[in-house]
C-alpha positions in Angstrom: -6.7 24.0 -6.4 -4.0 24.4 -9.0 -3.7 28.2 -8.3 -3.3 27.9 -4.6 -1.0 25.0 -4.9 1.5 27.2 -6.6 2.2 29.4 -3.6 5.4 29.4 -1.7 5.5 27.3 1.4 2.9 24.8 0.1 4.4 21.4 0.8 2.0 19.4 -1.4 -0.7 20.1 -4.0 -4.2 20.9 -2.8 -6.9 18.3 -3.7 -10.5 19.3 -4.1 -12.6 16.9 -2.0 -16.0 18.6 -2.2 -17.8 21.3 -4.2 -20.9 23.2 -3.1 -22.9 25.4 -5.5 -24.4 28.5 -3.9 -25.6 31.9 -4.9 -23.3 33.9 -2.5 -20.0 32.2 -2.0 -18.3 35.1 -0.3 -21.0 35.4 2.4 -21.0 31.6 2.9 -17.2 31.5 3.1 -17.2 34.2 5.8 -19.9 32.2 7.8 -17.9 29.0 7.5 -14.7 30.6 8.7 -16.5 31.9 11.8 -18.1 28.6 12.4 -14.8 26.7 12.0 -12.7 29.1 14.1 -12.3 26.6 17.0 -10.5 24.3 14.4 -8.2 27.0 13.0 -4.5 25.9 13.0 -3.1 29.5 12.9 -5.1 32.8 13.4 -3.3 34.3 10.4 -4.1 31.4 8.0 -7.1 29.7 6.4 -6.2 26.2 7.5 -8.4 24.0 9.9 -7.6 20.8 11.7 -10.5 18.5 11.0 -11.7 15.7 8.8 -13.1 16.1 5.4 -16.4 14.7 6.6 -16.5 17.4 9.4 -15.8 20.1 6.9 -18.4 18.9 4.4 -21.0 18.7 7.2 -20.3 22.3 8.2 -20.6 23.5 4.6 -23.9 21.6 4.1 -25.3 22.9 7.3 -24.4 26.6 6.8 -24.9 26.4 3.0 -28.5 25.4 3.2 -29.5 29.1 3.3 -27.4 29.8 0.2 -28.8 27.2 -2.2 
């Protein structure tokens, strides 16, 4: 969170709301991004308009195969 909060154009610091341990974070991240595409704010960015609970539910659902 500290590292990405230092970027230009970031209005406030990022806050970690949830952590999920898995054996292939890269593959899971790709799946999550595809799954959350309808919630994407901008096609060129990795920001999604949704609640923390919705995001956590998606991670838990898709992450079950990566535990």
